[in-house]
C-alpha positions, -999 to +999 in steps of 0.1 A: -008+410-132-019+375-145-042+369-174-064+348-150-068+374-122-104+377-130-108+342-115-096+351-081-120+347-053-147+333-074-160+298-084-187+310-109-183+307-146-180+336-170-211+326-190-241+345-199-268+349-173-290+330-199-285+293-203-297+257-197-295+261-160-327+243-149-322+209-131-354+191-141-363+202-176-342+212-207-349+247-216-337+283-212-331+300-179-322+335-169-306+344-135-330+369-120-311+373-086-278+357-081-276+365-045-309+347-037-305+320-062-337+330-081-340+323-119-369+323-145-371+292-166-386+290-201-396+257-216-413+242-247-433+211-241-447+193-273-476+169-270-501+147-289-533+166-291-554+160-259-531+129-251-496+128-237-473+157-232-435+151-237-418+172-212-381+174-220-369+158-187-334+156-176-336+132-147-350+101-165-352+084-200-379+102-218-366+100-253-352+135-251-315+141-256-291+171-259-283+173-296-260+203-303-244+231-283-219+260-286-190+260-261-201+293-247-238+280-246-250+309-268-268+282-288-281+247-278-306+222-290-324+191-277-342+164-296-374+149-284-387+116-299-425+117-301-429+084-319-404+058-330-368+066-337-365+098-357-399+089-372-418+118-355-398+141-334-392+178-323-360+198-323-360+225-297-333+251-299-324+283-280-301+310-293-287+343-283-295+369-310-289+401-291-279+413-256-306+400-233-328+387-262-330+351-270-347+331-297-366+299-291-375+275-320-393+242-320-396+222-352-420+193-355-408+167-380-432+140-392-415+113-411-445+090-411-471+084-439-499+099-419-510+133-405-502+140-369-522+162-346-502+179-318-501+204-291-475+228-275-471+243-241-449+272-237-439+277-201-425+305-179-416+294-144-402+310-113-384+282-096-366+296-065-345+276-040-364+258-013-355+284+014-370+311+035-369+349+031-370+373+060-399+399+057-389+427+079-406+458+090-391+492+087-361+497+112-349+461+110-319+445+095-311+408+089-276+394+093-267+359+080-252+336+106-224+325+083-213+361+077-194+358+110-160+373+116-147+342+134-160+309+145-139+287+169-144+252+180-131+243+214-110+214+199-091+208+167-113+191+140-100+173+109-123+196+089-106+228+102-090+235+069-113+214+045-152+217+049-173+195+028-188+214-001-166+244+005-187+259+031-175+281+059-163+264+090-193+252+109-216+255+079-246+231+072-259+234+038-294+229+023-310+227+057-347+228+054-365+260+066-333+283+066-327+317+051-303+313+021-306+275+025-277+273+050-269+278+087-243+272+113-249+236+124-236+201+116-213+194+088-230+178+058-209+147+054-196+134+087-226+129+109-205+116+138-189+150+143-207+172+167-230+200+159-218+234+165-223+244+202-222+208+213-190+213+231-183+237+259-164+267+246-175+266+210-178+303+200-190+323+170-185+361+166-200+388+144-191+423+139-215+451+127-220+489+128-250+496+149-274+523+135-289+551+157-318+537+176-310+500+173-314+484+206-324+446+203-309+415+188-333+386+180-314+353+172-330+329+149-321+294+164-332+258+163-325+232+190-337+196+187-371+190+204-367+184+242-330+191+243-315+220+263-287+243+252-269+267+276-254+297+260-238+330+267-245+360+244-219+388+248-226+421+231-196+444+237-193+444+274-228+431+282-231+395+289-264+375+290-267+338+300-298+319+288-309+283+281-331+271+254-354+242+255-357+231+219-390+226+199-375+213+168-384+245+149-366+276+142-376+304+166-367+340+173-350+346+207-343+380+222-305+377+233-299+414+239-321+444+248-302+477+252-290+505+231-264+497+205-239+522+193-212+521+166-190+491+161-206+461+178-191+429+187-217+401+192-206+367+202-223+334+213-205+307+234-216+273+245-214+270+283-218+233+286-216+202+264-249+193+248-268+187+216-256+220+198-277+243+179-285+256+145-287+293+135-291+310+101-289+345+114-303+373+136-323+405+133-313+438+147-343+462+154-348+498+160-367+500+193-374+468+213-402+444+218-409+441+180-404+403+178-440+398+165-432+421+134-406+397+120-420+372+095-402+345+073-419+334+040-409+309+013-388+327-013-412+322-041-441+339-023-418+366-012-408+373-049-445+374-058-443+370-096-469+387-118-479+385-154-496+410-177-504+411-214-477+428-234-485+457-258-472+436-286-496+409-297-490+374-282-465+387-257-465+385-219-445+407-194-434+391-161-422+410-129-415+402-093-409+420-061-372+427-056-362+413-088-341+436-109-354+425-143-387+425-162-392+398-186-410+396-219-420+364-237-434+364-274-447+335-294-453+331-331-488+317-328-519+326-306-527+304-277-559+286-271-554+293-233-531+310-210-531+297-173-511+303-141-506+281-111-483+271-083-469+235-083-445+214-063-433+193-093-438+205-128-427+174-146-450+153-125-479+177-134-471+174-170-470+135-169-499+129-146-525+157-148-554+149-172-570+183-167-538+201-181-546+187-215-579+207-217-577+244-224-606+254-203-597+235-171-579+256-145-576+235-113-545+215-106-549+199-072-546+224-043-527+250-064-499+252-038-462+247-042-429+263-045-429+270-083-449+296-101-459+285-136-476+303-165-483+284-197-495+293-232-513+263-247-512+261-285-537+236-301-544+221-325-511+217-345-514+195-376-483+181-392-489+165-426-472+133-436-435+138-442-440+174-433-426+200-409-438+229-389-419+255-369-429+277-341-407+305-327-405+323-293-385+353-281-374+359-245-360+391-233-352+410-201-346+447-191-347+468-162-383+478-166-414+465-185-413+495-208-377+487-217-384+450-223-413+460-246-388+482-265-363+453-268-389+431-283-404+459-305-370+466-321-365+429-332-377+417-366-402+390-357-409+378-393-403+341-398-376+347-424-357+369-400-360+345-371-351+316-393-320+333-405-310+341-369-314+305-360-293+292-388-265+317-381-266+307-343-265+270-352-231+275-368-217+282-332-222+245-323-193+222-317-180+207-348-158+177-356-132+176-384-138+155-415-116+125-419-112+090-405-129+099-373-163+105-390-179+072-379-177+085-343-189+120-351-226+115-339-217+098-306-191+125-300-216+152-309-241+139-282-213+136-257-203+173-264-238+186-262-245+166-230-213+177-213-219+215-222-256+215-211-250+197-179-249+229-160-271+241-131-279+272-112-280+277-082-253+255-066-239+271-035-203+273-025-183+298-003-216+315+005-224+324-030-247+309-057-228+298-089-233+281-122-215+249-123-210+219-146-225+188-131-218+152-140-256+149-146-285+171-138-294+145-113-262+152-094-270+187-085-239+195-065-202+202-067-185+167-074-147+169-070-133+140-090-162+140-116-156+176-123-119+170-130-131+147-158-158+172-169-128+196-173-108+172-193-137+167-217-143+204-219-107+209-229-116+191-262-144+217-268-130+250-253-099+260-233-117+286-212-144+263-202-118+238-190-098+265-171-129+278-154-139+244-144-105+238-129-109+271-109-142+259-093-122+234-072-092+253-060-090+280-034-069+310-027-035+302-014-043+321+020-077+304+024-077+292+059-110+274+057-106+252+027-074+239+011-095+230-019-132+224-028-142+190-016-175+173-025-175+135-029-144+115-037-112+134-031-093+120-060-072+150-073-083+148-109-078+186-110-039+180-111-043+160-142-066+187-158-038+212-149-012+192-167-033+185-197-041+222-202-005+230-201+005+203-225-022+213-249-016+251-249+016+258-230+000+288-213+025+300-188+000+324-171-023+295-164+005+275-151+017+302-128-018+312-116-029+277-106+004+265-092+000+280-056-037+268-055-029+233-066+001+233-042-023+240-013-045+211-026-015+189-027-002+199+008-036+188+023-038+154+007-002+146+017-006+157+053+016+188+051-012+209+065-015+199+103-053+195+105-053+170+077-056+133+088-046+120+054-010+110+067-020+097+102-008+062+097+028+055+107+034+034+076+032+066+056+003+054+035-024+079+029-061+076+038-090+100+032-118+081+050-124+111+074-134+132+045-153+107+024-161+071+023-151+067-013-113+066-022-113+062-059-149+070-070-157+033-072-186+031-048-191-005-043-155-016-049-153-047-026-126-038-001-137-002+001-173-012+007-161-034+034-142-006+051-173+017+049-197-009+062-175-020+090-160+013+099-125-002+095-108+032+090-075+018+100-072+003+065-054+022+038-061+018+001-035+022-027-052+046-049-048+077-024-012+073-021-005+065-059-024+096-070-005+117-044+028+106-059+016+116-095+003+149-082+038+155-068+053+146-102+030+170-120+038+199-096+075+192-099+073+196-137+055+228-132+079+242-106+108+235-129+091+254-157+082+283-134+116+285-118+104+275-084+136+253-077+132+257-040+101+234-041+118+205-060+135+189-030+101+186-012+084+169-041+114+145-045+113+137-009+075+129-011+078+109-041+106+087-025+088+084+009+053+076-005+067+052-031+088+034-005+056+030+017+037+013-012+067-009-020+073-019+016+038-024+030+015-028+001+029-051-027+018-087-024+046-109-040+022-139-040-006-122-059+017-098-078-005-069-069-006-039-045-029-044-016-051-025+010-031-024+043-044-028+079-031-009+107-031-014+145-044+012+170-011+029+170-010+033+132+016+007+127+016-020+100-008-048+108-007-068+076-020-069+040-059-067+041-074-099+028-110-109+019-124-122+052-145-147+033-119-163+010-086-152+025-075-139-010-060-105-015-090-081-012-077-057-038-078-078-070-090-048-091-082-014-103-071+000-072-043-026-069-029-015-103-028+022-096+010+024-088+014+022-127+002+057-130+024+068-100+055+056-118+070+038-089+068+001-102+098-020-109+101-035-143+089-069-130+059-052-112+050-032-143+050-064-165+028-083-139+002-054-135-001-048-174-005-085-178-035-084-153-049-055-173-047-073-206-058-107-194-092-116-212-100-139-183-095-112-156-098-074-160-099-072-198-135-077-213-149-072-249-161-037-238-131-026-218-116-029-184-136-043-155-133-026-122-127-059-103-109-090-118-136-113-128-117-143-113-118-127-078-142-144-054-158-112-047-166-101-082-202-096-089-220-091-123-248-071-107-229-042-090-226-006-098-188-005-103-183-042-094-193-060-127-193-029-149-169-009-172-164+028-166-144+053-186-124+073-160-099+048-146-095+034-181-082+070-190-056+067-163-044+032-175-044+045-211-020+073-201+000+049-180+003+025-210+017+055-232+042+060-204+052+024-204+057+024-242+027+001-247+012+020-276-008-010-289-024-017-255-032+021-252-048+019-286-068-011-276-082+007-246-092+039-267-105+021-297-126-002-276-141+026-256-149+047-287-167+018-303-186+008-272-197+045-267-207+047-305-226+015-303-247+026-273-253+062-285-263+052-320-289+030-306-303+049-277-293+085-282-283+086-246-249+093-228-248+067-200-226+065-168-212+030-172-216-003-192-227-036-180-202-064-186-230-090-189-250-071-215-225-046-230-251-019-227-250+015-211-267+019-177-271+045-150-279+082-156-288+087-191-275+124-198-241+118-181-210+138-190-187+136-160-168+103-157-179+094-193-161+124-209-128+106-215-144+094-248-139+131-260-102+128-250-097+095-268-113+109-300-092+141-298-060+121-292-064+099-323-086+121-346-080+158-340-055+168-367-023+184-352-028+169-318+002+156-298-005+134-268+017+117-242+015+099-210+018+115-175+056+116-178+055+139-209+059+176-205+054+197-238+071+230-236+064+242-272+047+228-304+042+241-338+033+230-374+062+231-398+062+235-436+050+207-459+027+191-434+053+186-406+052+191-369+077+200-342+076+200-304+099+206-275+096+178-249+108+166-216+100+130-205+105+119-170+107+083-158+133+057-154+163+059-177+165+032-202+126+030-204+106+043-233+072+060-237+048+064-267+037+098-280+006+100-302+006+124-332-028+130-351-016+139-386-038+162-408-038+136-437-028+099-445+006+105-459+035+085-444+054+101-416+090+098-402+099+110-367+131+124-353+141+131-317+171+152-310+179+147-347+179+109-343+153+087-361+128+071-337+102+044-342+070+059-358+041+035-366+006+039-378-022+039-352-059+047-355-070+069-384-041+092-393-025+090-359+011+078-354+027+061-324+061+075-318+085+059-293+108+081-273+134+075-245+126+085-209+147+108-188+153+130-218+146+163-233+148+174-270+130+183-302+105+160-317+101+165-354+075+147-376+080+148-414+062+136-444 
């Protein structure tokens, strides 16, 4: 048994079914039906009396920001600026106060010299996925197409062991008009790959136990308009051939009529090359000729939400067809009006509907849409000058309306009791230690709150709907490399949150369909998260649980799994273009953008191979700790082979940088890839420096590459490291990555600087980033994606955790008392506090013998420290705050002691 066995075969998070799970508005949600992806959302929307509403939107800058949050999301708060900057605002908080009972609290704060007249909308919304629901008559059963027993293509595809978005083989996700929002069809990412059924011999098989009286199979299928598909349906020993002329719509087709009995094998096979088809499932019917009795309706209409007044004053009970819960909502003030309607876009309605401001008005356009909404409209609300006013709500659910009423009735709803419950819940929010890091506390608090509340439901993977931490509410999907950094940030807040985040992106060792969970850039940041969790907690169960899962991830990106095309070049350099256009996450990085626009997939970047080498080094350390000595030779061979390939083919002696490499049609080396316009090396940027983190550079190369990083005329800027050297002919000040400073690759180079014994440069990266982050958050209250070199200001998504989360790691490394931090070559096997304010740790440092690395130790106070390694004094100098930089020899193991 392993302590993390509960994470097997799941990618969901072990959080409450209550949380900030809506994508478009900050509020509280409850998962009503995990299988269907149905949730109820609850929002509080402040406004100015009969003027504007201020919806707490997540997808744009609307002066609303996550403000506080508990790691387990049992408490979270948002601040909404109504006027000025903290002149007139609301704080809206949600807190768990009992099982399935949550408190909502909104406080209006008027710091002005005049009275303010306001309004408040309290919303309940059913916001289902945009999908269809089968409405079947008695004696009918629905089977999802992706619940097949086997799907075989007639040829080997590069996605055979890695489907985009962790779908099943052949899966197309989020296809309009489908049941469960998915179908067998065309892969999401690679549109050049044929749709299923486009090649003769493509076959899918289902197995089910037929019930007495069942005798017809109706296939729901879509073929492009005007196209023809020739298929064979085989049901046990019966074979039926039919052709379909597509209409461009899903339609029901009878593919078998005849009695079914017991175990039934149903398969479809393409009989000719063609356009392929899409299918989301089939219906098995009792009796025959019942096709007209099958209907498909939008999910929201199928749920049919209903509201009724509760027995407790100012409460409302909500129910829905097929929903396992009844909900009750209570408010601490009577409403001037209660209204219900269906809308397509609630934020748009709140921003642009004049009639919504009037309590007697009931018509919102054509009253059609996917989202059922009910509001309670509270007006007028008067806040005196320099005054405050608080409103409370309660949200509960139970199996029946009667049980929901009892749950609410048992709660003390007095303002005193509710305020006490709120204040107690607020103590669960993330806190930062007193000390020299206090100037950064506000910006760190907002980063923590943003990272924790950037969580959406439903997101679909492996056929199930899950809760998932997203980079930003805008990016409503799994994002592989972003999520690795989300996990690194969460590690500063809660170990379990970080571990579960890691688990989302790995698969079971015997998973034949997905070697790992891929969405977006396939940079293996999960390997770094794995190593950081170990170095922080020395959790052997964690190390053991994830080792085989990460090993499978590693085997795919190094080409050890036969279907992978990563290692298809004969130079040995790795390429991931078949799986995503983006190698290092840097969208408009000049040579990458050229490859993408010109389809030059023969060209290999540096970053893919460099990170694979470091991945091997991390797994080698884990294997040593776990006693898997038989794996070591393989890692050693890969490190040697991949490092030699970079040195032989990629290093440009003239420019002193590693290069993109072109290949001929046989996969042989065809030269360093140069900028077609200028003839210069096309990789004068971060990609060309990534061998620093791989640990394969010679001493001369290392010196040259760090000189590039530190050069204020090139990569170094007053706000941090530029993605592209500003002296390069293809540098642009107006790009997304090209011309901007981002946090994630700076984290890699910061760790590399520690590995290289360059503590002062590592400190410069971290301190600059923390100050840039503080400067922006203090002004805007937003957590941005990146920073413009020309202006120094934040840009991109405004509620971004993801790739910005290294600011939490830098703060932790220098200001979290007792924290020991090293570079990638450091492996911590044990650490503990010692008497009189001391500290001890057992370490192993890889790397080149004769070289040195720097460790950071954040002391609990400002007293002088001395350091000893293997009982020998070692250099120990002050760093930021109470942190110390300790220099240690590489290729060594021993005890580090820090004493006052």
